[in-house]
C-alpha positions in Angstrom: -9.5 47.6 18.4 -9.4 43.7 18.7 -11.1 41.9 15.9 -11.9 38.2 15.4 -9.9 36.0 13.1 -11.7 34.5 10.1 -12.9 31.0 11.1 -11.7 29.9 7.6 -8.1 30.8 8.2 -5.4 28.5 9.8 -1.8 29.2 10.4 -0.8 26.6 7.7 -3.0 28.4 5.2 -1.7 31.7 6.1 2.0 30.5 5.6 0.9 29.0 2.3 -0.6 32.3 1.2 2.6 34.1 2.0 4.9 31.5 0.5 3.0 31.5 -2.9 2.0 35.2 -2.8 -1.6 34.5 -3.0 -2.4 38.1 -1.9 -2.6 41.4 -3.7 0.9 42.6 -3.8 0.2 46.3 -4.7 -0.5 49.1 -2.3 0.8 47.1 0.6 1.8 49.2 3.5 3.1 48.7 7.1 0.8 49.5 9.9 2.8 52.8 10.1 1.9 53.6 6.5 5.2 52.9 4.8 4.9 51.2 1.4 6.0 47.5 1.1 7.0 45.5 -1.8 7.5 41.7 -1.5 10.3 40.9 -3.9 10.9 37.4 -2.5 8.8 35.9 0.4 11.8 33.7 1.6 12.3 30.0 2.2 9.8 28.2 4.4 11.6 27.3 7.7 10.2 24.1 9.2 12.5 24.2 12.2 12.9 26.5 15.2 13.1 30.3 14.5 11.3 32.6 12.1 8.9 31.1 9.6 10.7 32.3 6.5 14.4 33.0 5.9 16.4 34.8 3.1 13.4 37.0 2.2 13.8 40.2 0.2 11.4 43.0 1.1 11.5 46.6 0.1 10.1 48.9 2.8 9.9 52.5 1.9 13.1 53.2 -0.1 15.2 50.6 1.6 15.7 47.0 0.4 16.0 44.5 3.2 17.2 40.9 3.2 16.5 38.6 6.2 13.8 36.7 8.1 10.0 37.1 8.1 7.7 36.0 10.9 4.0 35.3 10.3 1.2 35.3 12.9 -2.5 35.4 12.7 -2.5 38.3 15.1 0.1 41.0 15.9 -0.4 40.2 19.7 0.9 36.6 19.0 4.4 38.1 18.8 4.2 39.0 22.5 2.2 35.9 23.4 5.0 33.7 22.0 7.6 35.7 23.8 9.6 36.6 20.6 10.5 40.0 22.0 12.8 38.1 24.5 14.2 35.6 22.0 17.4 36.4 20.2 16.4 34.2 17.2 13.9 36.9 16.2 16.2 39.8 16.6 17.0 40.0 12.8 13.3 39.7 11.6 12.8 42.3 8.9 9.1 42.1 8.7 6.2 40.8 10.8 3.3 39.7 8.7 -0.1 39.3 10.3 -3.7 38.6 9.2 -5.1 41.0 11.7 -3.3 43.9 13.5 -5.0 43.6 16.8 -2.9 45.7 19.2 -3.2 49.5 19.2 0.2 49.9 20.7 3.0 48.4 18.8 6.6 49.3 19.7 8.2 50.1 16.3 11.5 51.1 17.9 12.0 47.6 19.3 9.9 45.5 16.9 10.2 44.9 13.2 7.7 46.6 10.8 4.4 45.1 10.6 2.1 44.6 7.6 -1.5 43.4 7.9 -2.7 41.2 5.0 -6.4 40.8 5.9 -7.8 43.0 3.1 -5.3 41.7 0.5 -6.3 38.0 0.7 -9.2 36.8 -1.6 -12.2 35.6 0.3 -12.7 33.0 -2.4 -9.5 31.4 -1.4 -10.5 31.0 2.2 -13.9 29.5 1.2 -12.2 27.0 -1.1 -9.9 25.9 1.6 -12.7 25.5 4.1 -14.6 23.3 1.5 -11.6 21.1 1.2 -11.2 20.7 5.0 -15.0 20.0 5.6 -15.4 17.5 2.7 -16.3 14.1 4.0 -16.0 12.2 0.7 -13.4 9.7 -0.5 -10.8 12.6 -0.9 -11.4 16.3 -0.1 -11.1 17.3 -3.8 -13.1 14.5 -5.4 -15.4 17.0 -7.2 -12.5 19.0 -8.7 -9.5 16.6 -9.0 -10.4 15.5 -12.5 -10.3 19.1 -13.7 -6.6 19.5 -12.8 -4.4 19.4 -16.0 -2.7 16.0 -16.9 0.8 17.6 -16.7 0.4 18.6 -13.0 -1.0 15.1 -12.3 1.9 13.4 -14.1 4.6 15.3 -12.3 2.9 14.9 -8.9 2.4 11.2 -9.3 6.2 10.7 -10.1 7.0 12.6 -7.0 4.5 10.6 -4.9 6.0 7.3 -6.0 9.4 8.5 -5.1 8.1 9.5 -1.7 6.5 6.1 -1.2 9.7 4.4 -2.1 11.6 6.6 0.3 9.4 5.6 3.1 9.8 1.8 2.2 13.6 1.9 1.8 14.2 3.1 5.3 14.1 -0.5 6.5 16.3 -1.6 3.6 18.9 1.0 4.6 18.9 -0.3 8.1 19.5 -3.8 6.8 22.3 -2.6 4.7 24.0 -1.2 7.9 23.4 -4.4 9.7 24.8 -6.6 6.9 27.8 -4.3 6.1 26.3 -3.4 2.6 25.5 -7.0 1.6 23.0 -6.4 -1.1 22.3 -10.0 -1.7 21.4 -10.5 1.9 19.2 -7.4 2.0 17.5 -8.5 -1.3 16.8 -11.9 0.2 15.2 -10.5 3.3 13.1 -8.0 1.2 12.0 -10.8 -1.2 11.0 -13.1 1.8 9.0 -10.2 3.2 7.4 -9.7 -0.1 6.4 -13.4 -0.4 4.5 -12.9 2.9 2.3 -10.0 1.7 -0.3 -9.1 2.7 -0.7 -11.0 6.1 2.4 -13.1 6.6 5.1 -10.6 5.9 6.3 -10.4 9.5 6.6 -14.2 9.8 8.4 -14.4 6.5 10.8 -11.8 7.6 11.5 -13.6 10.9 12.1 -16.7 9.0 14.5 -15.0 6.6 16.4 -13.5 9.5 16.7 -16.9 11.2 18.3 -18.3 8.0 21.0 -16.0 6.6 21.4 -15.9 2.9 24.9 -17.2 2.9 23.8 -20.4 4.8 21.1 -21.0 2.2 23.5 -20.4 -0.6 25.6 -23.4 0.6 22.6 -25.6 -0.1 21.3 -24.0 -3.2 22.0 -26.9 -5.6 19.6 -29.1 -3.6 15.9 -28.0 -3.7 15.0 -30.5 -1.0 17.6 -29.1 1.5 16.4 -25.6 0.9 12.8 -26.8 1.6 14.0 -28.6 4.7 15.8 -25.5 6.1 12.8 -23.2 5.2 9.9 -25.4 6.4 12.0 -26.6 9.4 12.8 -23.0 10.5 9.2 -22.0 9.8 8.1 -24.5 12.6 6.1 -26.5 10.0 8.0 -29.8 10.5 7.2 -30.6 14.1 4.1 -32.8 13.5 3.8 -36.5 12.6 3.3 -36.9 8.9 1.9 -39.7 6.7 3.4 -38.6 3.4 6.8 -39.6 2.5 8.0 -36.2 1.4 7.5 -34.2 4.7 9.1 -37.3 6.4 12.2 -36.8 4.3 12.2 -33.1 5.1 12.0 -33.8 8.8 15.1 -36.1 8.6 17.1 -33.6 6.6 16.2 -30.7 8.8 17.0 -32.6 12.0 20.5 -33.1 10.6 20.9 -29.5 9.4 19.4 -28.0 12.6 22.0 -29.8 14.7 24.8 -28.9 12.2 24.0 -25.1 12.3 22.5 -25.0 15.8 19.3 -23.6 14.4 16.2 -22.6 16.4 12.8 -22.6 14.5 10.4 -19.7 14.8 7.1 -20.3 16.5 4.6 -22.0 14.2 1.7 -20.0 15.6 3.1 -16.9 13.7 1.7 -18.1 10.5 -1.9 -17.0 9.5 -4.1 -19.2 7.4 -7.6 -18.0 7.9 -9.7 -16.3 5.2 -7.2 -16.7 2.4 -7.2 -18.6 -0.9 -5.1 -21.8 -0.9 -2.7 -20.3 -3.4 -1.7 -17.8 -0.7 -1.1 -20.4 2.0 2.4 -19.9 3.6 3.3 -23.4 2.6 3.0 -22.7 -1.1 4.7 -19.3 -0.6 7.6 -20.9 1.2 7.9 -23.6 -1.5 7.9 -20.8 -4.1 10.7 -19.0 -2.2 12.7 -22.2 -2.1 12.3 -22.7 -5.8 13.4 -19.1 -6.5 16.5 -19.5 -4.5 17.3 -22.8 -6.0 16.8 -21.4 -9.6 18.5 -18.0 -9.1 21.9 -17.9 -7.4 23.0 -14.3 -6.8 19.4 -13.1 -7.1 20.2 -9.4 -6.7 22.8 -9.6 -9.4 20.2 -11.2 -11.7 17.8 -8.3 -10.9 20.5 -5.7 -11.8 21.1 -7.4 -15.1 17.4 -7.5 -16.1 17.0 -5.1 -19.0 13.1 -5.5 -19.3 10.1 -6.1 -17.2 9.7 -9.3 -19.1 13.1 -10.5 -17.9 12.0 -9.8 -14.3 8.8 -11.6 -14.7 10.6 -14.7 -16.0 13.0 -14.5 -13.1 10.2 -14.6 -10.6 7.9 -17.0 -12.3 9.0 -20.3 -10.7 7.7 -23.8 -10.5 7.6 -25.3 -7.0 8.9 -28.8 -6.3 6.7 -31.8 -7.4 5.0 -32.3 -4.0 3.8 -28.7 -4.0 2.4 -29.1 -7.5 -0.2 -31.4 -6.0 -0.6 -30.1 -2.3 -1.5 -27.0 -0.5 -0.4 -28.4 2.9 1.5 -31.2 4.3 -0.5 -34.4 4.2 -3.3 -32.5 2.5 -5.6 -34.0 -0.2 -4.0 -34.3 -3.6 -5.1 -31.5 -5.8 -3.6 -29.5 -8.7 -1.9 -26.3 -7.7 -0.3 -23.5 -9.8 2.9 -21.7 -9.8 2.6 -18.0 -8.8 0.4 -16.2 -11.4 1.3 -13.1 -13.2 -0.6 -10.9 -10.7 1.4 -12.4 -7.8 4.7 -11.7 -9.7 3.7 -8.2 -10.5 2.9 -7.6 -6.7 6.4 -8.6 -5.7 8.0 -6.5 -8.5 6.0 -3.5 -7.5 6.3 -3.7 -3.7 9.8 -5.2 -3.4 12.0 -5.5 -6.4 11.7 -2.1 -8.1 11.9 -0.1 -4.7 15.2 -1.9 -4.0 16.5 -1.3 -7.5 15.7 2.4 -7.0 17.5 2.4 -3.7 20.5 0.8 -5.2 20.7 3.5 -7.9 20.5 6.1 -5.3 23.0 4.7 -2.9 25.5 4.0 -5.7 24.8 7.4 -7.4 23.8 5.5 -10.5 20.7 7.2 -11.8 20.5 4.7 -14.5 18.9 2.1 -12.1 16.5 4.8 -10.7 15.3 5.6 -14.1 15.0 1.9 -14.9 12.8 1.3 -11.8 10.6 4.2 -12.7 10.4 3.0 -16.4 9.5 -0.5 -15.3 6.7 0.9 -13.1 5.2 2.6 -16.1 5.3 -0.7 -18.0 3.5 -2.8 -15.4 -0.3 -2.6 -15.3 -2.1 -0.7 -12.6 -3.1 -2.5 -9.5 -6.8 -3.3 -8.8 -8.1 -2.7 -5.3 -10.7 -0.7 -3.5 -8.6 2.5 -3.4 -7.7 2.4 -7.1 -11.3 1.7 -8.0 -12.5 4.7 -5.9 -10.0 7.0 -7.7 -11.5 5.7 -11.1 -15.0 6.5 -9.8 -14.1 10.1 -9.4 -12.4 10.3 -12.8 -8.8 9.8 -12.0 -7.5 7.2 -14.5 -4.6 4.8 -13.7 -2.7 3.6 -16.7 0.1 1.7 -15.0 1.6 0.7 -11.6 3.3 4.0 -11.2 -0.2 5.7 -11.2 -1.8 3.2 -8.8 1.1 3.3 -6.3 1.3 7.1 -6.4 -2.5 7.4 -5.8 -2.2 5.0 -2.9 0.5 7.3 -1.4 -1.7 10.4 -2.0 -4.7 8.8 -0.4 -2.8 7.5 2.7 -0.4 10.3 3.4 -2.2 13.4 2.2 -5.9 13.0 1.6 -6.8 11.0 4.8 -5.1 13.7 6.9 -6.3 16.5 4.7 -2.9 17.8 3.9 -4.3 19.7 0.9 -1.8 22.6 1.1 1.1 20.1 0.7 -0.6 18.4 -2.3 0.0 19.7 -5.8 -3.6 19.0 -6.7 -5.1 20.6 -3.7 -2.9 23.7 -4.1 -3.8 24.0 -7.8 -7.5 23.8 -6.9 -7.1 26.3 -4.2 -5.3 28.9 -6.4 -7.3 28.3 -9.5 -8.6 31.7 -10.9 -6.7 33.6 -8.1 -3.2 33.6 -9.5 
């Protein structure tokens, strides 16, 4: 007799139920009536082949070790052509939600067990509730009930995941520069100075001016500014102020000497941002940082406290930029990067690269230091962090806010609740 699959069940959920044994494991039998004991469900296989490997299943009086294949229906085995695929020849158990075929060739097929009656209906209803929820996050009405210990461990894992995503680009740069950490750090810092809207232009600027070239001119702040503003395409106008005129002359000489080609000036974005975030002030700040800190990456490695890193990145731009936001602009008092701006570059750039260095060099000390510094920095304030606060999820430091940003973007928005420690806990609560 053919029966209908529960509308609340998905293949992902069925695999989750098997993996974590969220079913009644007593009185299980095969469709032929042999008793079944699940001693170990196996390792979830995310590649081609059976769904679980290295399982240990006792069927009747025999202990089997091998692969397990899951389907919502028994007929899916035939529908997917497994009977003709050698990868499935060593499957020891076929686990289905519904046994929907009256004829099942037990001589040629593995034993089959139907789980439909052993899965709590409450679990299916909870999962459907999570999937259908249209709020800020699927579990917004239950997330605050999850114990702090689970949240703490999950947040640390989420932060590491976020850093692993970010450091993919850094690893590419390491290959391109033959493991030149100073060059990679310089590119990353330049990219960080451009956040949130000018990061692409800043990166292109940094790639047009290698770190070793700038290092030759580090003692002269004016030459650093000439190179950076010139390569940014910002010295191509006619200026009234003496200082940009001096930069023009210096850049003309250096451009000819090094055969430089500036990036297009139209890449820079100016609209709807505060003057303190103008690319001119950010470039002036980058020049001051490079002038003040030779071997910047080495200085980062030497920093033993978050306060030391704050001092390193709190720089005063040249005199002209203490009174201007743009070339030939009105005279006005400006400020060096505030504490919030410094924290942003530490959170988004410096600590991820410090973590990567520790991993690449097998020096867990630097990985631990990066995580420790994240717990020292205050939590970020933005729309997403405020929404988490509104549902009762507190953020005590930058580790929390970055982890919750990762959770929202990579899990909640796509409703990956089964892969989330919080969603999985809420799903199983009171069941296991």
